[in-house]
Legacy VTK file of the C-alpha trace (Angstrom):
# vtk DataFile Version 3.0
C-alpha trace
ASCII
DATASET POLYDATA
POINTS 77 float
-28.959 113.247 -63.132
-26.264 113.668 -60.553
-24.640 110.369 -59.592
-22.266 112.290 -56.628
-22.644 111.837 -52.957
-24.419 114.321 -52.072
-21.726 115.756 -49.706
-17.889 115.906 -49.507
-16.184 113.033 -47.241
-14.470 116.035 -45.295
-12.468 113.266 -43.647
-11.133 112.125 -46.519
-10.898 115.193 -48.692
-9.100 117.419 -45.971
-6.256 117.779 -43.534
-7.028 120.562 -41.594
-9.386 118.335 -38.959
-10.768 121.351 -37.156
-12.646 122.517 -40.295
-14.050 119.236 -40.332
-15.391 119.594 -37.160
-16.521 123.203 -37.579
-18.975 122.235 -40.295
-22.060 120.820 -41.536
-23.970 120.158 -44.237
-28.098 120.637 -44.814
-29.996 120.469 -47.289
-33.843 121.464 -47.875
-36.568 122.513 -49.504
-37.104 126.221 -49.274
-40.886 125.549 -50.606
-41.203 122.619 -48.645
-40.431 124.313 -45.252
-37.048 124.785 -44.150
-35.740 124.394 -40.587
-36.016 127.605 -38.795
-32.404 128.800 -39.002
-31.794 132.509 -36.888
-30.975 135.676 -38.124
-27.175 136.318 -39.120
-27.029 132.527 -38.681
-24.608 131.615 -41.502
-21.717 133.038 -42.827
-21.413 131.053 -46.795
-24.620 130.446 -48.396
-24.646 127.901 -51.631
-27.443 127.570 -53.778
-27.274 126.185 -57.189
-29.875 124.792 -59.539
-32.880 125.701 -58.852
-34.211 128.030 -61.899
-36.860 125.586 -62.749
-38.130 124.775 -59.458
-38.620 128.137 -58.299
-42.110 129.107 -58.949
-42.309 132.498 -60.457
-43.793 134.170 -56.979
-41.568 132.901 -54.728
-38.769 134.008 -55.885
-38.959 137.176 -53.018
-39.662 134.489 -50.468
-36.499 133.115 -50.970
-34.408 135.321 -51.178
-36.011 137.168 -47.978
-34.562 133.918 -46.542
-31.209 133.891 -47.715
-31.246 137.820 -46.608
-32.412 136.899 -42.947
-30.038 133.262 -42.659
-26.983 134.918 -43.877
-24.612 137.427 -41.481
-23.797 140.935 -41.901
-20.528 140.102 -44.296
-21.725 137.254 -45.327
-21.085 135.375 -48.556
-24.233 134.018 -51.276
-23.438 131.964 -54.152
LINES 1 78
77 0 1 2 3 4 5 6 7 8 9 10 11 12 13 14 15 16 17 18 19 20 21 22 23 24 25 26 27 28 29 30 31 32 33 34 35 36 37 38 39 40 41 42 43 44 45 46 47 48 49 50 51 52 53 54 55 56 57 58 59 60 61 62 63 64 65 66 67 68 69 70 71 72 73 74 75 76
């Protein structure tokens, strides 16, 4: 059970107001269908706490989608 905000309050945490303007948070479930993002859309993809929720036959689909939306040289965490 997580009792935290979905994402941090950047207005409060960040001194760099330009950073606040440049970041948006997107949450989704790839098993239910994600919003369609263009190829090479993201500099950084962060995924966590999914090991038990991804069916064994869906891991390849997940990594293909992550690879598709990452820009060349992007980071995956």
